[in-house]
DRENPA-6241 format. One record per residue (C-alpha): x, y, z; residue in one letter. Coordinates in steps of 0.2 Angstrom, whole numbers, padded with zeros to 4 digits, always signed. Example, Ala and Ser with C-alpha at 12.3 -4.5 7.8 and 13.67 -1.06 7.14 Angstrom:
BEGIN
+0062-0022+0039A +0068-0005+0036S 
***
This chain:
BEGIN
-0050+0073+0120X -0047+0091+0115X -0029+0095+0110X -0020+0108+0099X -0008+0102+0086X +0003+0109+0072X -0003+0096+0059X -0019+0085+0059X -0018+0072+0046X -0035+0064+0041X -0033+0046+0035X -0023+0032+0042X -0018+0023+0026X +0000+0021+0019X +0000+0039+0013X -0007+0047+0028X +0006+0037+0039X +0020+0042+0028X +0015+0061+0029X +0013+0059+0048X +0030+0052+0049X +0038+0066+0039X +0031+0080+0049X +0034+0072+0066X +0052+0069+0061X +0053+0087+0056X +0049+0092+0074X +0030+0097+0072X +0017+0092+0084X +0006+0080+0074X -0010+0070+0075X -0017+0057+0063X -0036+0054+0063X -0042+0037+0057X -0060+0032+0055X -0057+0014+0057X -0052+0004+0072X -0035+0001+0065X -0023+0008+0053X -0024+0002+0035X -0042-0002+0037X -0046+0006+0020X -0038+0006+0003X -0021+0002+0009X -0026-0015+0016X -0027-0024-0001X -0015-0021-0014X -0001-0030-0024X +0013-0025-0013X +0025-0021-0027X +0038-0007-0027X +0037+0002-0044X +0051+0011-0053X +0038+0023-0062X +0044+0017-0079X +0026+0017-0086X +0019+0032-0076X +0013+0048-0086X +0029+0058-0091X +0032+0074-0081X +0017+0069-0070X +0017+0073-0051X +0014+0054-0049X +0030+0050-0057X +0039+0063-0047X +0032+0055-0031X +0035+0037-0036X +0053+0040-0040X +0056+0049-0024X +0047+0037-0014X +0056+0022-0022X +0073+0030-0018X +0069+0034+0000X +0062+0016+0003X +0078+0009-0003X +0088+0021+0008X +0078+0018+0025X +0073+0000+0023X +0088-0008+0032X +0085+0004+0047X +0067-0001+0048X +0070-0019+0043X +0058-0018+0028X +0059-0032+0016X +0064-0031-0002X +0064-0045-0015X +0073-0040-0030X +0062-0048-0043X +0063-0038-0059X +0047-0037-0070X +0043-0041-0088X +0029-0033-0098X +0023-0048-0109X +0015-0046-0126X +0002-0060-0129X -0003-0055-0147X +0004-0046-0162X -0005-0029-0157X +0004-0030-0140X +0020-0035-0147X +0019-0019-0158X +0016-0008-0143X +0032-0014-0134X +0044-0001-0142X +0033+0013-0136X +0034+0006-0118X +0053+0006-0119X +0053+0024-0126X +0042+0030-0112X +0052+0022-0098X +0068+0030-0105X +0059+0047-0105X +0054+0044-0087X +0073+0041-0083X +0072+0023-0081X +0087+0019-0093X +0089+0000-0090X +0072-0005-0097X +0074-0014-0113X +0065-0025-0125X +0068-0044-0125X +0065-0057-0138X +0053-0072-0137X +0069-0083-0135X +0076-0073-0120X +0059-0072-0112X +0058-0091-0113X +0075-0092-0105X +0070-0081-0091X +0053-0088-0088X +0052-0106-0094X +0035-0109-0086X +0026-0095-0096X +0015-0101-0110X +0021-0102-0127X +0008-0089-0132X +0020-0076-0125X +0028-0067-0140X +0041-0055-0132X +0042-0043-0118X +0050-0028-0110X +0062-0031-0095X +0061-0019-0081X +0075-0023-0069X +0071-0012-0055X +0053-0018-0051X +0053-0027-0034X +0042-0036-0021X +0039-0029-0004X +0027-0031+0011X +0012-0020+0010X +0009-0019+0028X +0026-0018+0037X +0030-0002+0028X +0016+0009+0034X +0017+0001+0051X +0035+0006+0052X +0031+0023+0047X +0017+0024+0061X +0030+0018+0074X +0043+0030+0069X +0030+0044+0069X +0025+0039+0087X +0043+0038+0092X +0045+0057+0087X +0030+0062+0097X +0015+0060+0085X -0002+0055+0091X -0012+0042+0081X -0031+0041+0085X -0042+0027+0079X -0061+0026+0078X -0059+0045+0075X -0069+0048+0060X -0069+0067+0056X -0087+0072+0055X -0086+0091+0054X -0073+0105+0053X -0072+0124+0056X -0059+0136+0051X -0058+0152+0061X -0043+0164+0063X -0028+0154+0059X -0033+0136+0064X -0045+0122+0062X -0057+0114+0074X -0061+0096+0069X -0075+0086+0076X -0070+0068+0077X -0075+0051+0085X -0062+0055+0098X -0067+0073+0102X -0062+0090+0096X -0045+0092+0088X -0038+0109+0085X -0024+0111+0072X -0015+0125+0063X -0014+0115+0046X -0025+0100+0041X -0019+0087+0028X -0032+0078+0019X -0026+0060+0015X -0043+0052+0017X -0042+0040+0002X -0059+0034-0004X -0067+0048+0006X -0055+0061+0001X -0068+0071-0009X -0080+0071+0005X -0067+0077+0017X -0061+0090+0005X -0078+0098+0005X -0074+0105+0023X -0061+0116+0015X -0069+0120-0002X -0081+0113-0015X -0071+0098-0020X -0063+0100-0037X -0061+0081-0039X -0073+0066-0037X -0068+0049-0030X -0074+0034-0039X -0068+0019-0030X -0060+0006-0041X -0061-0012-0035X -0047-0024-0038X -0050-0043-0035X -0035-0055-0032X -0032-0074-0032X -0018-0081-0021X -0011-0098-0026X -0004-0110-0013X +0015-0110-0009X +0020-0123-0023X +0016-0109-0036X +0029-0098-0029X +0043-0107-0039X +0035-0106-0056X +0040-0088-0059X +0055-0077-0056X +0049-0060-0062X +0033-0050-0060X +0023-0053-0076X +0015-0037-0081X +0002-0034-0095X +0003-0021-0109X -0007-0007-0100X -0022+0002-0107X -0027+0020-0105X -0038+0015-0090X -0028+0003-0080X -0011-0006-0078X -0020-0022-0080X -0019-0039-0072X -0002-0044-0065X +0005-0061-0060X +0017-0059-0046X +0026-0068-0032X +0022-0062-0014X +0034-0058+0000X +0025-0072+0009X +0029-0086-0002X +0014-0087-0013X +0010-0082-0031X -0005-0071-0035X -0014-0063-0049X -0024-0047-0049X -0030-0034-0048X -0046-0031-0059X -0052-0014-0062X -0070-0012-0057X -0077+0005-0054X -0091+0006-0040X -0100+0019-0029X -0097+0009-0013X -0082+0017-0003X -0080+0004+0010X -0084-0014+0005X -0074-0023-0008X -0083-0039-0011X -0076-0054-0021X -0087-0063-0033X -0085-0080-0039X -0086-0077-0058X -0072-0064-0058X -0061-0075-0047X -0064-0090-0059X -0059-0079-0074X -0043-0073-0064X -0038-0091-0060X -0041-0096-0078X -0031-0081-0085X -0017-0086-0073X -0017-0104-0080X -0017-0098-0098X -0001-0087-0094X +0007-0101-0083X -0001-0118-0088X +0007-0127-0072X -0005-0116-0061X -0020-0126-0067X -0013-0140-0055X -0010-0128-0040X -0024-0125-0027X -0030-0107-0022X -0026-0103-0004X -0035-0086-0003X -0044-0072-0012X -0046-0054-0008X -0051-0037-0015X -0046-0019-0012X -0052-0002-0017X -0041+0011-0025X -0046+0029-0023X -0047+0033-0042X -0052+0051-0046X -0059+0059-0062X -0041+0066-0064X -0026+0057-0073X -0014+0063-0060X -0012+0064-0041X -0020+0080-0033X -0008+0087-0021X -0009+0105-0017X -0009+0118-0003X -0024+0130+0000X -0014+0144+0008X -0029+0154+0014X -0037+0139+0022X -0022+0131+0030X -0025+0115+0021X -0015+0103+0010X -0025+0091-0001X -0017+0074-0005X -0030+0065-0016X -0033+0053-0030X -0018+0042-0025X -0022+0026-0035X -0013+0009-0036X +0005+0017-0035X +0002+0024-0017X +0013+0011-0008X +0028+0016-0019X +0025+0034-0019X +0020+0037-0001X +0037+0043+0005X +0038+0054-0010X +0021+0061-0007X +0026+0065+0011X +0041+0074+0005X +0031+0084-0008X +0018+0089+0006X +0032+0095+0017X +0039+0106+0003X +0021+0113+0001X +0020+0116+0019X +0037+0125+0020X +0032+0136+0005X +0015+0141+0011X +0015+0140+0030X +0032+0142+0036X +0049+0133+0038X +0049+0116+0046X +0059+0115+0062X +0076+0107+0060X +0076+0088+0061X +0081+0080+0077X +0100+0078+0079X +0097+0060+0082X +0082+0052+0073X +0074+0037+0081X +0072+0021+0070X +0059+0009+0074X +0062-0008+0065X +0047-0019+0063X +0045-0038+0065X +0049-0048+0049X +0034-0055+0040X +0042-0060+0023X +0050-0077+0018X +0068-0078+0015X +0073-0070+0032X +0073-0076+0050X +0056-0078+0057X +0052-0082+0076X +0046-0100+0072X +0063-0104+0066X +0070-0100+0084X +0057-0111+0093X +0041-0105+0102X +0024-0111+0101X +0016-0111+0083X -0002-0106+0083X -0005-0103+0064X +0003-0118+0056X -0001-0112+0038X +0009-0096+0040X +0021-0102+0054X +0015-0088+0066X +0020-0090+0085X +0011-0086+0100X +0024-0073+0104X +0021-0064+0088X +0002-0063+0092X +0005-0057+0109X +0018-0044+0103X +0005-0037+0090X -0007-0035+0104X +0005-0024+0114X +0017-0010+0111X +0013+0008+0106X +0001+0004+0092X -0007-0013+0096X -0019-0021+0083X -0036-0013+0085X -0046-0027+0077X -0044-0044+0070X -0040-0038+0053X -0026-0027+0060X -0019-0042+0070X -0019-0052+0054X -0009-0039+0044X +0004-0038+0058X +0007-0056+0059X +0000-0066+0044X -0010-0076+0056X -0026-0084+0049X -0021-0079+0031X -0014-0096+0025X -0022-0111+0017X -0035-0115+0030X -0040-0096+0033X -0040-0098+0051X -0050-0114+0052X -0038-0122+0064X -0030-0107+0074X -0044-0094+0075X -0051-0101+0091X -0034-0100+0100X -0030-0083+0093X -0048-0076+0098X -0044-0082+0116X -0027-0073+0116X -0035-0057+0109X -0050-0058+0120X -0053-0040+0128X -0041-0031+0116X -0054-0026+0103X -0068-0019+0113X -0081-0030+0104X -0075-0026+0087X -0073-0040+0074X 
***
């Protein structure tokens, strides 16, 4: 195809989709170019799915600004898009005297960041709130606003809302080259040439390589792998809050958290690597994670593991997000968005729209009537299709045939089996598809053009 657009967004992760949504709803003609065969095929497909307040973000940072804006907008729009929110709270737990001594500074930092309800709690109060925690826990910091969400439904909703406002999403559209001439870009992609007035680089783990089309990249991406262990459903009742570690200068550390799907999980690790696509799990690390979880919550030693996974965060050599406009190149950079990208995505999109307005012209007025595109519910605690009858194909996660068929249809059908899993939860439970994969493969036959 060869078309001209006002905006071309490179990268179909949660940030790219949020950016696409913002500009499409503002009335611009937009296209998103994703190298994978489905959206969320990169960094966004594997994370902890937590909605963060920003209490521990660097004060006065762009990351904090975008997190707070993204958090607030998610709460404003979630009902219209039918996005889940499990009001969990979080507790930063100290496990030794040195960590206990660090808690007052965490509270002070949270207050500087405008999160006023964060407070220290004693060992006694901690035990009352989380009776299954090991007695090694000495105290903590309570963060009431930290919540659990679904990492996949939000970006899918952003994508659908962008499409409803006229955007185009192209998959298998890796951008291989770009030329800026006059006042527009011509991008060579796996789906043909695309011409756009402004390009927005939201390419995640490939962000620095894409940036080289506009300028010598001022940042370098060093993917940071995070591995996770998911415990079976009985573990879900063992915790109420998200259990956070005392962070280090390099990482927020390993978190113990409930999921929106009725599990309990621990992760992520923080392992820098050069590989930008493959996030492999290794047994030694998974074993250590499971041991760490059972030290924190001894009852977990008797609960089976139902799944493991790993994701890559696009960590950069900067300590903050890199979001800036190159006015003379008709380019907006959105790079180095690490583990907080899910929370910050809507805030990042708003900041990018402000950069556009400042450097490339005012945005058209928003449509008088915005179109809202609610997505199917994947989370526990809400009505799901199996509760209303219908043939169940995936018995571990209670996924119906109707859900599978719906995910293979519509304006943005699943582009591969991974995309089908993320839209339905099928094959992601205890048996990992052992019993249902043949039926699901039969239903999806011919939909993926031979892609796994």
